[in-house]
C-alpha positions as CSV (number, residue, x, y, z in Angstrom):
1,M,25.0,4.4,-26.5
2,R,21.5,2.9,-25.2
3,V,23.2,-0.3,-24.4
4,R,26.1,2.4,-22.1
5,I,23.0,3.8,-20.4
6,L,22.1,0.8,-19.2
7,I,24.9,-0.7,-17.9
8,M,25.2,2.4,-16.4
9,A,22.0,2.4,-14.8
10,V,22.5,-1.4,-13.8
11,A,25.7,-0.3,-11.8
12,L,24.3,2.6,-10.4
13,L,21.6,0.0,-9.3
14,L,24.2,-2.3,-8.2
15,G,26.2,-0.1,-6.5
16,I,23.2,1.5,-4.1
17,V,22.0,-2.3,-3.2
18,L,25.7,-2.8,-2.1
19,A,26.0,0.7,-0.2
20,A,23.0,-0.2,1.7
21,M,24.0,-3.7,2.3
22,S,27.0,-3.0,3.7
23,R,25.8,0.1,6.1
24,H,26.3,-1.6,9.7
25,E,24.6,-0.2,12.6
26,D,26.2,-1.3,15.9
27,Q,23.6,-3.3,17.7
28,E,24.7,-2.2,21.6
29,D,24.9,1.9,20.3
30,R,20.8,1.8,20.3
31,M,18.3,-0.3,21.5
32,R,15.7,-1.3,18.6
33,L,12.9,-2.7,20.7
34,S,12.1,-2.0,24.2
35,V,10.2,-5.0,25.9
36,S,9.2,-4.5,29.3
37,F,7.3,-6.5,32.1
38,Q,3.8,-4.9,33.3
39,A,2.0,-7.8,35.2
40,Y,0.9,-11.2,35.9
41,S,-2.9,-12.4,34.9
42,N,-5.2,-15.1,35.3
43,S,-7.5,-16.4,32.8
44,P,-10.8,-17.7,33.8
45,S,-9.4,-21.9,33.8
46,G,-6.8,-20.7,35.8
47,Q,-3.6,-20.0,33.6
48,K,-1.1,-17.7,34.3
49,Y,0.1,-15.2,32.3
50,A,2.5,-12.7,31.9
51,V,1.8,-9.0,30.2
52,F,4.7,-7.2,28.6
53,A,4.9,-3.8,26.9
54,V,6.5,-3.8,23.5
55,T,7.7,-0.7,21.7
56,N,9.5,-0.7,18.1
57,L,12.3,1.8,18.5
58,D,13.8,0.6,15.4
59,L,13.7,2.8,11.9
60,C,12.2,0.1,10.5
61,D,9.4,-2.8,11.0
62,L,10.3,-5.5,13.2
63,Q,9.3,-9.1,13.5
64,L,9.7,-11.4,16.8
65,W,10.4,-15.1,15.2
66,N,8.3,-18.0,16.6
67,G,10.5,-19.9,19.3
68,G,11.2,-17.9,22.2
69,T,13.9,-19.2,24.9
70,V,13.6,-19.5,28.4
71,E,16.0,-18.8,30.8
72,F,16.0,-19.4,34.5
73,S,18.0,-17.7,37.5
74,G,18.5,-19.9,40.7
75,S,18.4,-23.4,39.4
76,D,21.0,-25.8,37.7
77,Q,19.6,-24.4,34.1
78,K,21.1,-20.4,35.4
79,G,22.9,-19.1,32.7
80,R,21.3,-21.9,29.9
81,Y,18.1,-21.8,28.2
82,S,15.9,-24.5,28.5
83,P,15.2,-25.9,25.3
84,G,12.2,-28.5,26.8
85,V,10.4,-25.1,28.1
86,Q,7.8,-24.2,25.6
87,V,6.2,-20.4,26.4
88,P,3.7,-19.6,23.8
89,Y,3.2,-15.3,22.9
90,S,0.5,-13.4,21.5
91,L,3.0,-11.4,19.3
92,A,4.5,-14.6,17.7
93,G,5.3,-13.7,13.9
94,S,3.5,-10.4,13.8
95,K,5.0,-7.3,11.8
96,L,6.0,-4.7,14.8
97,R,5.6,-1.5,12.7
98,R,8.2,1.0,13.3
99,G,7.6,3.7,16.3
100,Q,4.3,1.6,17.8
101,A,3.5,-0.1,21.1
102,Y,1.9,-3.0,21.4
103,T,1.1,-5.3,24.3
104,M,2.3,-9.0,24.6
105,I,1.0,-11.5,26.5
106,T,2.7,-14.8,27.3
107,G,2.2,-18.1,28.7
108,V,4.4,-18.3,32.2
109,P,6.5,-21.1,32.6
110,A,5.4,-24.0,35.6
111,H,8.9,-23.2,37.7
112,S,9.6,-21.5,40.6
113,Y,12.7,-19.7,39.4
114,P,13.2,-16.4,38.5
115,W,13.0,-16.4,34.2
116,R,13.2,-14.4,31.5
117,L,12.6,-14.6,27.8
118,S,15.0,-14.4,24.7
119,W,13.5,-13.4,21.2
120,M,15.3,-13.3,17.8
121,V,14.3,-10.4,16.0
122,M,14.0,-9.9,12.1
123,R,14.5,-6.0,11.1
124,F,12.4,-5.5,7.5
125,S,15.0,-2.8,6.9
126,L,15.9,-1.6,3.1
127,A,19.1,-3.8,2.9
128,N,17.1,-7.4,4.0
129,R,14.4,-6.3,1.2
130,M,17.0,-5.5,-1.7
131,A,18.9,-9.0,-0.7
132,D,15.8,-10.6,-0.5
133,W,15.0,-9.0,-4.0
134,T,18.0,-9.6,-5.7
135,S,18.5,-13.7,-4.6
136,R,15.1,-13.9,-6.7
137,L,16.8,-12.7,-10.1
138,P,18.9,-14.8,-11.9
139,L,22.2,-14.9,-12.2
140,V,22.6,-12.4,-9.3
141,P,24.7,-13.5,-6.2
142,A,23.0,-14.0,-3.0
143,Y,24.7,-11.9,-0.7
144,R,24.8,-12.9,2.9
145,N,23.8,-16.4,1.9
146,G,20.2,-15.7,2.3
147,T,21.0,-14.5,6.0
148,P,18.7,-12.3,7.5
149,D,19.4,-8.8,9.2
150,F,18.6,-9.8,12.7
151,F,19.3,-9.5,16.4
152,Y,18.4,-10.7,19.8
153,V,16.3,-9.5,22.6
154,T,16.3,-10.5,26.4
155,T,14.0,-9.2,29.0
156,A,15.3,-8.8,32.6
157,F,14.2,-11.5,35.1
158,I,10.7,-11.8,36.1
159,P,10.2,-13.4,39.8
């Protein structure tokens, strides 16, 4: 009798995990992260910085992954990302709590063309946490092959 109850409990838990992981929200239907350019600023050393307002509009916490990419408009790089241009930003790797607003400061590329930034953003959703947790258990298949729940966010071109 106890074995049957244990099997039913495991089956129920597995069903909940699969249902949570199979739930798919269309990323175009709802903006999950708002990033808007606010102003330019200079440091005492003369380094130019861009200031952005970042707001997490998702239902879960988010994280900007390291390695934001830069794209230039009006150059031979138009429509393509420039792999050699590095732009540090202050929220790299930070967990953005749901519903919270942040100020992000980034370096400005040394090109004269309008530019924009793009980041990969990871969601700390229930499905992502369950996939991470179950992948650590022995004899449990690794769903989504360890691929986290993520999306991309890109700013408008900045003059």
